RODO-2510 file (C-alpha; in nm, 4 decimals, decimal comma):
residues 184
     n   res          X          Y          Z
     1     m     4,0968    -4,5339     0,6238
     2     d     3,8115    -4,3084     0,7338
     3     d     3,8425    -3,9308     0,7597
     4     f     3,8533    -3,9234     1,1391
     5     l     4,1658    -4,1384     1,1491
     6     l     4,3261    -3,9585     0,8556
     7     i     4,2716    -3,6205     1,0167
     8     r     4,3982    -3,7458     1,3491
     9     r     4,7142    -3,8782     1,1813
    10     m     4,7479    -3,5530     0,9855
    11     k     4,7340    -3,3550     1,3100
    12     q     5,0097    -3,5804     1,4405
    13     g     5,2225    -3,4943     1,1356
    14     y     5,2162    -3,8202     0,9394
    15     d     5,2948    -3,7390     0,5751
    16     d     5,1222    -4,0512     0,4444
    17     a     4,7947    -3,9329     0,5999
    18     f     4,8169    -3,6000     0,4167
    19     e     4,8825    -3,7810     0,0914
    20     k     4,5910    -4,0242     0,1401
    21     f     4,3530    -3,7432     0,2331
    22     v     4,4440    -3,5331    -0,0696
    23     r     4,4240    -3,8350    -0,3009
    24     k     4,0835    -3,9243    -0,1588
    25     y     3,9230    -3,5871    -0,2391
    26     y     4,1440    -3,4223    -0,5013
    27     a     3,9453    -3,5324    -0,8074
    28     q     3,6117    -3,4238    -0,6602
    29     i     3,7398    -3,0822    -0,5534
    30     l     3,9177    -3,0324    -0,8863
    31     q     3,5989    -3,1135    -1,0747
    32     y     3,4042    -2,8736    -0,8524
    33     c     3,6566    -2,5934    -0,9115
    34     r     3,6546    -2,6679    -1,2836
    35     y     3,2824    -2,5931    -1,2989
    36     h     3,3586    -2,2496    -1,1556
    37     c     3,6699    -2,1575    -1,3534
    38     f     3,7697    -2,0508    -1,6983
    39     d     4,0446    -2,3032    -1,7471
    40     m     4,1960    -2,6194    -1,6058
    41     e     4,5121    -2,4533    -1,4780
    42     q     4,3090    -2,2090    -1,2732
    43     a     4,0946    -2,4942    -1,1374
    44     e     4,4081    -2,6839    -1,0361
    45     d     4,5411    -2,3750    -0,8570
    46     l     4,2150    -2,3317    -0,6675
    47     t     4,2099    -2,7007    -0,5791
    48     q     4,5617    -2,6836    -0,4405
    49     e     4,4746    -2,3683    -0,2491
    50     t     4,1696    -2,5460    -0,1044
    51     f     4,3855    -2,8220     0,0400
    52     l     4,6457    -2,5745     0,1628
    53     k     4,3780    -2,3769     0,3469
    54     f     4,2356    -2,6968     0,4927
    55     i     4,5776    -2,8096     0,6098
    56     g     4,6533    -2,4594     0,7394
    57     s     4,3447    -2,4680     0,9589
    58     l     4,3885    -2,8332     1,0545
    59     q     4,4882    -2,7739     1,4171
    60     s     4,1662    -2,5836     1,4856
    61     y     3,9510    -2,8173     1,2738
    62     h     3,7134    -3,0380     1,4724
    63     h     3,6073    -3,3385     1,2685
    64     m     3,2322    -3,3884     1,2713
    65     g     3,2073    -3,6443     0,9914
    66     k     3,1922    -3,3978     0,7025
    67     a     3,5484    -3,3259     0,5864
    68     k     3,4367    -3,3372     0,2223
    69     n     3,1690    -3,0755     0,2884
    70     y     3,4252    -2,8534     0,4585
    71     l     3,6514    -2,8867     0,1529
    72     y     3,3592    -2,7905    -0,0735
    73     t     3,2937    -2,4867     0,1462
    74     i     3,6565    -2,3755     0,1226
    75     a     3,6640    -2,4379    -0,2521
    76     g     3,3340    -2,2532    -0,2981
    77     n     3,4651    -1,9493    -0,1144
    78     l     3,7858    -1,9517    -0,3170
    79     c     3,5899    -1,9824    -0,6409
    80     k     3,3615    -1,6943    -0,5416
    81     n     3,6631    -1,4789    -0,4646
    82     n     3,8078    -1,5737    -0,8015
    83     a     3,4856    -1,5071    -0,9918
    84     k     3,5853    -1,1726    -1,1401
    85     k     3,6168    -1,3316    -1,4830
    86     k     3,3248    -1,4726    -1,6757
    87     k     3,2685    -1,8350    -1,5828
    88     d     3,2927    -2,1226    -1,8267
    89     l     3,0860    -2,4122    -1,6937
    90     p     3,1646    -2,7300    -1,8845
    91     v     2,8897    -2,9850    -1,8945
    92     d     3,0288    -3,3352    -1,9112
    93     q     2,7552    -3,5506    -1,7694
    94     d     2,4644    -3,7251    -1,9370
    95     v     2,2502    -3,6967    -1,6227
    96     w     2,1915    -3,3288    -1,6845
    97     e     2,0906    -3,3827    -2,0459
    98     q     1,8529    -3,6642    -1,9532
    99     e     1,6963    -3,4586    -1,6724
   100     m     1,6429    -3,1665    -1,9062
   101     g     1,4984    -3,3917    -2,1768
   102     f     1,7830    -3,4131    -2,4291
   103     s     1,8992    -3,7529    -2,5470
   104     d     1,9544    -3,7269    -2,9252
   105     e     2,3252    -3,7787    -2,9979
   106     i     2,3171    -3,5388    -3,2967
   107     e     2,2137    -3,2502    -3,0699
   108     r     2,4681    -3,3323    -2,7988
   109     v     2,7241    -3,0609    -2,8796
   110     e     2,4630    -2,7933    -2,9381
   111     t     2,2889    -2,8924    -2,6188
   112     k     2,6126    -2,8717    -2,4227
   113     i     2,6794    -2,5197    -2,5477
   114     c     2,3226    -2,4106    -2,4742
   115     i     2,3332    -2,5582    -2,1241
   116     e     2,6642    -2,3856    -2,0502
   117     q     2,5153    -2,0543    -2,1619
   118     a     2,1986    -2,1128    -1,9620
   119     l     2,3915    -2,2019    -1,6463
   120     d     2,6023    -1,8917    -1,6926
   121     e     2,2847    -1,6797    -1,6886
   122     l     2,1599    -1,8244    -1,3590
   123     s     2,2109    -1,6363    -1,0364
   124     p     2,5133    -1,7591    -0,8377
   125     e     2,2861    -1,9161    -0,5739
   126     l     2,0935    -2,1229    -0,8275
   127     r     2,4026    -2,2152    -1,0292
   128     e     2,5785    -2,3391    -0,7141
   129     v     2,2915    -2,5763    -0,6270
   130     i     2,2823    -2,7125    -0,9837
   131     i     2,6588    -2,7719    -0,9876
   132     l     2,6609    -2,9475    -0,6518
   133     f     2,3560    -3,1623    -0,7295
   134     y     2,4141    -3,2630    -1,0923
   135     f     2,7876    -3,2352    -1,1400
   136     q     2,9209    -3,3194    -0,7943
   137     d     2,6502    -3,5748    -0,7085
   138     c     2,5887    -3,4213    -0,3675
   139     k     2,2760    -3,5127    -0,1779
   140     l     2,0335    -3,2352    -0,0901
   141     t     2,1314    -3,2560     0,2776
   142     e     2,4993    -3,2259     0,1837
   143     i     2,4229    -2,9193    -0,0279
   144     a     2,2387    -2,7623     0,2651
   145     d     2,5392    -2,8290     0,4846
   146     i     2,7924    -2,6989     0,2318
   147     l     2,5986    -2,3814     0,1556
   148     q     2,4835    -2,3440     0,5175
   149     i     2,1195    -2,3042     0,4180
   150     s     1,8067    -2,4976     0,5069
   151     l     1,7017    -2,8125     0,3225
   152     p     1,3731    -2,6559     0,2032
   153     l     1,5727    -2,3667     0,0564
   154     v     1,7982    -2,6118    -0,1283
   155     k     1,4915    -2,7865    -0,2713
   156     y     1,3405    -2,4534    -0,3731
   157     r     1,6618    -2,3356    -0,5404
   158     l     1,7029    -2,6642    -0,7277
   159     r     1,3439    -2,6535    -0,8526
   160     r     1,3746    -2,2863    -0,9461
   161     a     1,7078    -2,3423    -1,1232
   162     k     1,5662    -2,6287    -1,3302
   163     e     1,2686    -2,4116    -1,4278
   164     e     1,4919    -2,1218    -1,5287
   165     v     1,7282    -2,3438    -1,7273
   166     k     1,4386    -2,5044    -1,9112
   167     q     1,3014    -2,1595    -1,9880
   168     l     1,6428    -2,0350    -2,1052
   169     l     1,6927    -2,3456    -2,3173
   170     g     1,3483    -2,2923    -2,4659
   171     k     1,4495    -1,9374    -2,5594
   172     e     1,7740    -2,0639    -2,7143
   173     e     1,5773    -2,3174    -2,9157
   174     n     1,3300    -2,0519    -3,0327
   175     n     1,6088    -1,8049    -3,1127
   176     g     1,7973    -2,0658    -3,3173
   177     a     1,7923    -2,1073    -3,6903
   178     g     1,4325    -2,2247    -3,6771
   179     k     1,5226    -2,5679    -3,8067
   180     t     1,2995    -2,8571    -3,7235
   181     t     1,3859    -3,2139    -3,7910
   182     s     1,0790    -3,4139    -3,8741
   183     n     1,2472    -3,6706    -4,0957
   184     a     1,1422    -4,0224    -4,0224
***
């Protein structure tokens, strides 16, 4: 069932519509919150709060084909409000490692730690674009819509974030133990 019909049925009070809507987007919103939170329990709380806020504003919500983007916006605002603690950004996806030029299985754990540290050093604006693009698989136009910024600005931030992360990862590599593996 598409979002328009689900939302219409939700506005009419059908419990099954609420359940289907939450099931449809829960995993994506949870994953998004997890990239912004210290622990899983906190991410689950923020995810639940996201859906509660969405449902609370349902009567005034006008569906324009982007319910998922609206959920990301709510979740993003909740995560920003919750961002008083240092963020722990888990990196679970191979896409990021491939994009940044890491593919050796032996370096996987070290790379993950370095990437988490590098992402943590990015400005919130750049980190948000990276999370949405690489970890939430959002299209550039969706990111522009979610963040309410122009498409060229999204492209600029993504390019800038990748440059900064590469630079930070280069520093981490240079500040490491100085080991080089040239064994054949």
